[in-house]
C-alpha positions in Angstrom: -77.9 -8.4 -45.2 -76.6 -6.9 -42.0 -75.8 -3.2 -41.6 -74.1 -1.9 -38.5 -74.4 1.9 -38.0 -72.9 3.6 -34.9 -74.7 6.4 -33.2 -72.1 8.9 -34.4 -72.7 7.9 -38.0 -76.5 8.1 -37.6 -76.2 11.5 -36.0 -73.9 12.7 -38.8 -76.3 11.4 -41.5 -79.2 13.1 -39.7 -77.2 16.4 -39.6 -76.5 16.1 -43.3 -80.2 15.5 -44.1 -81.2 18.6 -42.1 -78.5 20.7 -43.8 -79.6 19.5 -47.3 -83.2 20.1 -46.4 -82.5 23.6 -45.3 -80.4 24.2 -48.5 -83.3 23.0 -50.6 -85.7 25.3 -48.8 -83.4 28.2 -49.3 -83.0 27.3 -53.0 -86.7 27.1 -53.6 -87.3 30.4 -51.7 -85.4 32.4 -54.3 -88.0 31.9 -57.0 -91.1 34.1 -57.3 -94.3 32.2 -56.5 -97.0 32.1 -59.2 -99.7 34.6 -58.6 -103.2 33.3 -58.6 -105.6 34.8 -61.2 -109.3 35.2 -60.8 -111.4 32.9 -62.9 -113.5 34.8 -65.4 -117.0 33.4 -65.8 -118.0 32.3 -69.4 -121.5 33.6 -69.1 -123.5 35.8 -66.8 -124.4 34.4 -63.4 -128.0 33.3 -63.0 -128.7 35.2 -59.8 -127.4 38.7 -59.6 -127.6 40.9 -56.5 -128.3 44.6 -56.8 -125.0 46.5 -57.0 -124.4 48.6 -54.0 -121.2 50.7 -53.7 -119.0 50.0 -50.6 -117.6 53.0 -48.8 -113.8 53.1 -48.6 -111.9 55.0 -45.9 -108.5 56.4 -47.0 -105.9 56.7 -44.3 -102.2 57.5 -44.5 -99.8 54.8 -43.5 -96.0 54.9 -43.0 -94.0 53.7 -46.0 -92.6 50.2 -46.1 -89.0 49.9 -44.9 -87.0 46.8 -45.4 -85.9 45.2 -42.1 -82.3 45.9 -41.2 -79.5 43.3 -41.6 -79.5 42.4 -37.9 -83.2 41.5 -38.0 -82.8 39.4 -41.1 -79.8 37.5 -39.6 -81.8 36.9 -36.5 -84.6 35.5 -38.6 -82.3 33.1 -40.3 -80.6 32.0 -37.1 -84.0 31.5 -35.3 -85.6 29.6 -38.2 -82.4 27.4 -38.5 -82.5 26.7 -34.8 -86.2 25.7 -35.0 -85.5 23.5 -38.0 -82.6 21.8 -36.2 -84.7 21.1 -33.1 -87.6 19.8 -35.1 -85.3 17.6 -37.1 -83.6 16.2 -34.0 -86.9 15.5 -32.4 -88.2 13.8 -35.5 -85.0 11.8 -35.8 -85.3 10.6 -32.2 -88.9 9.6 -32.7 -88.2 7.7 -35.9 -85.1 6.1 -34.3 -87.2 4.9 -31.4 -89.9 3.6 -33.7 -87.4 1.7 -35.8 -85.6 0.3 -32.8 -88.9 -0.9 -31.3 -89.9 -2.5 -34.6 -86.5 -4.3 -34.9 -86.6 -5.5 -31.3 -90.2 -6.7 -31.6 -89.5 -8.5 -34.9 -86.3 -10.0 -33.6 -88.1 -11.3 -30.5 -90.8 -12.9 -32.8 -88.1 -14.6 -34.8 -86.5 -16.1 -31.7 -89.7 -17.7 -30.6 
């Protein structure tokens, strides 16, 4: 079987893969993650240290404020840009690896 794919088709397919991967990441990000619960021991531990209270310092902190819309948009743009760059670099590396393998195997068949 012979498949001929142009560079434009390959680039378009890689772009679709990146877009679908980003959509999948966004879709999974909407769910709340499961919270880990501490395991309760079934019996008392064999070795028990002496209980010593730990001092706690109470300080006032500013209340949490949600980031403004501009900061959230900038985060989406920056993370999308990084994802596109990483996807492009990985696509190039994989393409060169596949091309090298095809050329090597073709040369071995010609011998």
